[in-house]
N, C-alpha and C positions, 0 to 999 in steps of 0.2 A: 767251672764253679757257678756260672750263671744258669747253665742247664740244670744242674742239681737244685738250685735254688728254685727255678721255675717248676720243676718236677715236685719239690716238696710242697709248694704253694698249690698245685693242682691236686696233689694227694690230700692236702688239707681241705680243700673245696669238696672233694668227693667224701672225705671223712665228715664234714659238716652235714652234708646231705644225708649220708647214711646214719649219722648220729640222731638226726631229727626223726627219721623213720624208726630207728631202734628205740629212741626215747618214748615217742608217742605210743608205739605198740606196748612197751613195757609199762608205761604209767597207766594205760587203759586196763591192761590185765591185772595190774596191782589193784586198781580201784574196783574192778569188777569182783575179783576174789575177796577183797576186804568187805564189800557190800553183801556178798553171798554167805561168807563164813565168819566174818568178824576179825577183830584185831589180833587174835591169837594165831592168825595165818600170815602175819606180816612178812616173816622171813621167807616162807614158802612162796608167797605172792611176789615178792621181790625177785626171787630166783626164777620163777616161772615166766614172769613178764620180761625179765632180762634175756632168758634163753630164747623166747619166741621172737622178741624184737631184733636180737643179735642175728638169728637165723635168716630172717627176712632181709636184714640189711646187708648180710654177706653176699647174698645172690646179687642184689643191686650193686654192691661194691665191686664185684667180679666184672660185671658188665662195663661199669664206668671206669674202672682202673685200667682195663686194657683198651678202652676207647680213648681216654684222655691222659693217662699218667705213665704207664710203662709200655716200652717196646717188647713185643712178643719175641721169645726165642724162636728162631726159624726151625730148629731141629726138635722142638717139642710139639707133639700134636695136641689138639685142643682138649681131648679127653684127659691126656696125662696132665696137661696145664690145669685143668679144672680140679682134678684129683689132688694135685699138689696145693692148689689154692685152698681146697676145702680142708685138707690135713692141717695146713698152717692155721687156718681160720678156726678149726676145732681146738687146736692148742690155745689160740687167742681166746676162744670162748671159755676154756677151762680157767685161764688166767682172769678174764673178766668176771666169771662166776665166784672165783675165790675171793677176789678183792670186794666184790658186792657183798658176799656172805660175811667177811670180816668187818666190813663197815656197818651193815645192818644188824648182824648178829652180835658178835662179842663186843664191838665198840659201842654202838647205839643202845643195845639192850642193857649194857652195864655201866653206862654213864648217865646218871640221872640228869645232869645239867643239859646234855643233848636232847634227852627226851622231853624236857621242859621247854627247850628252844626250838626244837624242830618237830613239825608234824611228820606223819609217815611219808607223805609226798616229797617234803624237803629232804628227809633223811635218804630216801631212795635217790633223789636227784643228785645230792652231793656224792653218794657212793657211785653213781653212774658216771659222774663227771671224772671223778678220780680214776675209776676203771678204764674209762675211754681214753683218757690221756696216756696211760701206761701202755695199753694195748695198741693204741695207735703207733707208738714208737716201735713196738714189737713187729707190727704188721708192716711197716715201711721197710724196716731193716730185712726182715725175712723174705718178703716179696722181691726186694731189690737183689738179694743174694740168689735166691732160688728160681725166680721166674722171669727176671729181665734179661733181655739180650745184653750180652757184654760188648761194649764198643771198643774195638782195638784202636789204640792212639797212634 
């Protein structure tokens, strides 16, 4: 149990690093698109920034995860491991995008109180935090199941 707790903590640290990278890229893209195109591109800008940030952070996450968090399966070559990691991450990206779209599209755009309380950066940030929390749980569980070496007791 201590090993699992330590692993979860390491996964959390890697997650925080990757979240910061993901978020900074996402918010930069959001603001660039809004400056160039205007407020009508908020949903598109949120999705584009989120996708680019997520993509960069997945590569960094792969490197850090197998250096500090998970024990590699000995019978799985690195190319196959990376492909599985990417497939799981693409599913995570789909989940991430869906959650962000729901938060900034149907919810933010249709709730006047939220639009009065939150500017675009705060709305995006809230959506990103919610999406990240959900996808982080998905990532840990799926990587543990499909990519980590099983320890025989």
